[in-house]
C-alpha positions as CSV (number, residue, x, y, z in Angstrom):
1,D,0.0,0.0,0.0
2,R,3.0,2.3,0.0
3,I,3.2,4.8,-2.9
4,A,6.1,4.9,-5.4
5,A,5.7,8.5,-6.5
6,D,9.3,9.3,-7.4
7,G,11.7,7.5,-9.8
8,I,13.1,8.2,-13.3
9,V,12.3,8.3,-16.9
10,E,15.1,6.8,-19.1
11,I,15.6,6.3,-22.9
12,L,17.7,4.0,-25.0
13,N,18.4,4.4,-28.7
14,A,19.5,1.3,-30.6
15,D,19.0,-0.4,-34.0
16,N,16.9,2.4,-35.5
17,C,14.6,2.2,-32.5
18,S,14.0,4.3,-29.4
19,A,12.5,3.0,-26.1
20,M,11.4,5.0,-23.1
21,I,10.4,3.8,-19.7
22,E,9.2,5.2,-16.4
23,V,10.1,3.3,-13.3
24,N,9.0,4.5,-9.9
25,S,10.5,4.5,-6.5
26,E,9.3,6.0,-3.2
27,T,12.1,8.6,-2.9
28,D,14.4,10.7,-4.9
29,F,17.3,9.2,-3.0
30,V,16.6,5.7,-4.5
31,A,16.0,7.3,-8.0
32,K,19.6,8.5,-7.9
33,N,20.9,5.1,-6.8
34,D,23.4,3.6,-9.3
35,T,22.0,0.1,-8.9
36,F,18.5,1.3,-9.6
37,I,19.6,3.4,-12.6
38,A,21.5,0.4,-14.1
39,F,18.4,-1.8,-13.6
40,V,16.3,0.7,-15.5
41,K,18.8,0.8,-18.4
42,E,18.8,-3.0,-18.5
43,L,15.0,-3.0,-18.8
44,L,15.3,-0.8,-21.8
45,G,17.6,-3.3,-23.5
46,I,15.1,-6.1,-22.8
47,I,12.3,-3.9,-24.2
48,I,14.1,-3.3,-27.5
49,N,15.2,-6.9,-27.9
50,K,12.0,-8.7,-26.7
51,R,9.3,-6.2,-27.7
52,P,6.9,-7.1,-24.8
53,A,3.3,-6.1,-25.5
54,D,2.7,-4.6,-22.1
55,I,4.0,-4.4,-18.5
56,S,2.7,-7.9,-17.7
57,A,4.7,-9.3,-20.6
58,L,7.8,-7.3,-19.6
59,L,7.6,-8.6,-16.1
60,A,7.6,-12.2,-17.5
61,C,10.8,-11.5,-19.6
62,D,14.1,-13.2,-18.8
63,F,16.5,-11.1,-16.7
64,N,19.8,-12.8,-16.4
65,G,18.4,-16.2,-15.6
66,T,15.4,-15.0,-13.6
67,T,12.4,-12.8,-14.5
68,V,12.0,-9.1,-14.5
69,E,9.3,-9.5,-11.8
70,E,11.6,-11.5,-9.6
71,K,14.4,-9.0,-10.1
72,I,12.2,-6.2,-9.0
73,K,11.3,-8.2,-5.8
74,E,15.0,-8.7,-5.2
75,L,15.7,-5.0,-5.5
76,I,12.8,-4.1,-3.3
77,F,14.2,-6.4,-0.6
78,T,17.7,-5.0,-1.1
79,I,16.8,-1.3,-1.4
80,G,13.9,-1.3,1.1
81,E,11.5,0.7,-1.1
82,K,8.5,-0.1,-3.3
83,L,9.5,-0.1,-7.0
84,E,7.2,-0.5,-9.9
85,I,7.3,-0.1,-13.7
86,R,4.7,2.5,-14.6
87,R,4.8,2.6,-18.5
88,F,7.0,2.2,-21.5
89,V,6.9,2.8,-25.2
90,V,8.9,1.6,-28.3
91,V,9.2,3.8,-31.4
92,D,10.8,2.6,-34.6
93,G,12.2,4.8,-37.3
94,I,13.6,8.3,-37.4
95,T,13.4,9.8,-33.9
96,S,14.8,12.5,-31.7
97,T,15.0,12.0,-27.9
98,Y,15.5,14.1,-24.9
99,I,15.8,13.6,-21.1
100,H,15.3,16.6,-18.9
101,G,16.4,17.0,-15.3
102,K,18.2,13.7,-14.8
103,G,15.1,11.7,-15.6
104,S,12.2,14.0,-14.6
105,I,10.9,14.2,-18.2
106,G,11.5,12.1,-21.2
107,V,10.6,12.8,-24.9
108,I,10.6,10.8,-28.1
109,V,9.6,12.6,-31.3
110,K,9.1,10.6,-34.5
111,F,9.7,12.0,-38.0
112,E,9.3,11.2,-41.7
113,A,12.1,12.7,-43.7
114,D,13.7,12.2,-47.1
115,E,17.4,11.6,-47.7
116,K,18.1,15.3,-48.5
117,A,16.9,16.3,-45.0
118,L,18.4,13.4,-43.2
119,S,21.9,14.0,-44.7
120,N,21.8,17.7,-43.8
121,E,24.1,18.6,-40.9
122,G,21.3,20.7,-39.4
123,F,18.7,17.9,-39.2
124,A,19.9,16.6,-35.8
125,E,19.7,20.1,-34.2
126,F,16.3,20.7,-35.8
127,A,14.9,17.4,-34.5
128,K,16.3,18.1,-31.0
129,N,14.6,21.5,-31.0
130,I,11.2,19.8,-31.6
131,A,12.0,17.4,-28.7
132,L,12.8,20.4,-26.5
133,Q,9.5,22.0,-27.5
134,V,7.6,18.8,-26.4
135,A,9.4,18.8,-23.1
136,A,8.8,22.5,-22.4
137,Y,5.1,22.8,-23.3
138,P,3.1,19.6,-22.7
139,V,0.1,19.1,-25.1
140,S,-2.2,16.2,-25.8
141,Y,-2.3,16.1,-29.6
142,L,0.0,16.4,-32.6
143,N,-2.2,18.5,-34.8
144,K,-5.8,19.6,-35.4
145,E,-6.6,16.4,-37.3
146,S,-5.6,14.2,-34.4
147,V,-8.1,15.8,-31.9
148,P,-11.1,13.5,-31.5
149,A,-14.4,15.0,-32.8
150,S,-16.0,14.3,-29.4
151,V,-13.3,16.5,-27.6
152,I,-14.1,19.4,-30.0
153,E,-17.8,19.0,-29.6
154,E,-17.4,19.1,-25.8
155,E,-15.2,22.2,-26.0
156,K,-17.7,23.9,-28.3
157,S,-20.5,23.1,-25.8
158,I,-18.5,24.7,-23.0
159,L,-17.6,27.7,-25.0
160,L,-21.2,28.3,-26.1
161,S,-22.4,28.0,-22.5
162,Q,-19.8,30.6,-21.4
163,I,-20.7,33.0,-24.2
164,S,-24.4,32.6,-23.7
165,N,-24.1,33.2,-20.0
166,D,-22.2,36.4,-20.5
167,P,-24.6,39.4,-20.1
168,A,-22.7,41.3,-22.8
169,N,-23.9,38.7,-25.3
170,E,-27.4,38.4,-24.1
171,N,-29.0,40.0,-27.2
172,K,-26.7,38.5,-29.8
173,P,-28.2,36.1,-32.4
174,D,-27.3,32.5,-32.2
175,A,-25.4,32.7,-35.5
176,I,-23.0,35.3,-34.0
177,K,-22.5,33.2,-30.9
178,E,-21.6,30.2,-33.1
179,K,-19.0,32.3,-34.9
180,M,-17.6,33.4,-31.6
181,V,-17.3,29.7,-30.6
182,L,-15.4,28.9,-33.8
183,G,-13.0,31.8,-33.2
184,R,-12.2,30.5,-29.7
185,I,-11.8,26.9,-30.9
186,S,-8.7,28.0,-32.8
187,K,-7.2,29.0,-29.4
188,F,-8.0,25.5,-28.1
189,Y,-5.9,24.1,-31.0
190,D,-3.0,26.5,-30.2
191,N,-3.0,25.3,-26.6
192,H,-3.4,21.6,-27.1
193,C,-1.7,20.7,-30.4
194,L,2.1,20.5,-30.8
195,L,2.2,21.8,-34.4
196,E,-0.2,24.7,-33.6
197,Q,1.9,25.9,-30.7
198,L,4.2,29.0,-31.0
199,Y,7.8,27.8,-31.4
200,V,9.7,28.2,-28.2
201,K,12.8,29.6,-29.7
202,D,11.0,32.0,-32.1
203,D,7.4,32.9,-31.0
204,S,6.7,34.7,-34.3
205,V,6.1,31.3,-35.9
206,K,4.1,28.2,-35.0
207,V,5.9,24.9,-34.8
208,S,4.4,23.8,-38.1
209,K,5.9,26.8,-39.8
210,Y,9.3,26.1,-38.2
211,V,9.2,22.6,-39.6
212,E,8.2,23.9,-43.0
213,N,11.0,26.5,-43.0
214,E,13.6,24.0,-41.9
215,A,12.6,21.5,-44.6
216,K,12.8,24.2,-47.2
217,R,16.3,25.3,-45.9
218,M,17.5,21.7,-46.1
219,G,16.0,21.2,-49.6
220,G,14.1,18.2,-48.4
221,S,10.8,16.9,-46.9
222,I,10.1,16.6,-43.2
223,K,7.0,15.7,-41.2
224,V,6.5,15.3,-37.5
225,T,4.4,12.2,-37.2
226,A,4.1,11.4,-33.5
227,F,5.5,12.4,-30.1
228,Y,5.6,10.7,-26.7
229,R,6.2,12.5,-23.4
230,F,6.6,10.9,-20.0
231,E,6.8,13.1,-16.9
232,K,7.5,11.2,-13.7
């Protein structure tokens, strides 16, 4: 019944693949323990090699002659704190990764890019900048298209209620109120979609425009196709 509310997020890149995991401990002291950190890194190797479907499958994987689950029990006995694996993700293909604050936040961003872009010496820095953006300003969605229709309908309903209950809008026709809702929905996208955010290093452009500008500068094609952000 003890709560493992601390821990670390760690990432491993290998064989055109990036894996990220969050493993929790009870205290920051244990999260900085070399044995604990080494265990987390070994877990990432197992994840990349074995590709477990979920945490239950990972716990059943071999760990130097025993199982991951048994190894965790052994570490709990040795360290004296509750330890548990919270989540992990495996991403194949072109990625950029970033760990912030010694494991407080981890980010993987996935890209599609042609050879011209990939061979450009500026691509790595560009990709890292997108990962830094994800770390700095957490959002739920990649772009407008990835926001579920149900979420937008709920947001519209909330906005319409707010507008209708404002005495200043009491005598405005419904059509005008609807237009006001649509205007405010664009702000929702700005706040909840990565590609609609203002770019952290140049707030005169959105992230989507930064991607477009960099692709043009490199003479190639680049798309951000997914991102994953773990915050312990």
